[in-house]
N, C-alpha and C positions, 0 to 999 in steps of 0.2 A: 409751709405757711407758719410764720412766727406769731405766737400769741403773746400779748402783753400780759405781764404778771401784775396782779393787784393784790395787795395785802389789806386785810381788814381786821380790826381788833377793837375790843371794848375794854374800858377801865372802870373801876369802881368809882363811885362818887367821891370826890376829893374836896377839901375846903377850897373856897373860891380864891383865897388870897395866897395860896401856896402852889408852886409848880414843881413837880418832881421829874428829874431826868435820870434814867437808869442807863449807865454806860457799861454794864457788864458784857454785852455782846459786841462791843466795838473792838477793832483791831488795835494793836499797840500803835501809838503815834500821836501827833499833835492835831488838835481840833480847834476850830473857831466856832463860837456860839454867838449868834446875833439875835436880838430881840427886835421884832418889827412891829410897828404900830402905824396904821394908815400909810403903808408903803414906804415908811422911813425907818431906818435903824435908829432905835433909841438907846440901845446898850449893846456893846460888843465885848467879848472876852475870849481869852484863849486858855485851853487846858491841855494837859498831856496825860495820856494813859500809858502807864509803864508796865503793868502786869496783865 
């Protein structure tokens, strides 16, 4: 029987106008970040983690 893994976490209260993305635990490689509002992509960008 395979169990589904669920992750749960909490963060401290942050200012409402700032969004922080921590990429420390990502593997090396290229990533695409999309910001979605009302099921539509409003901003998309690419970044590369090298170290």
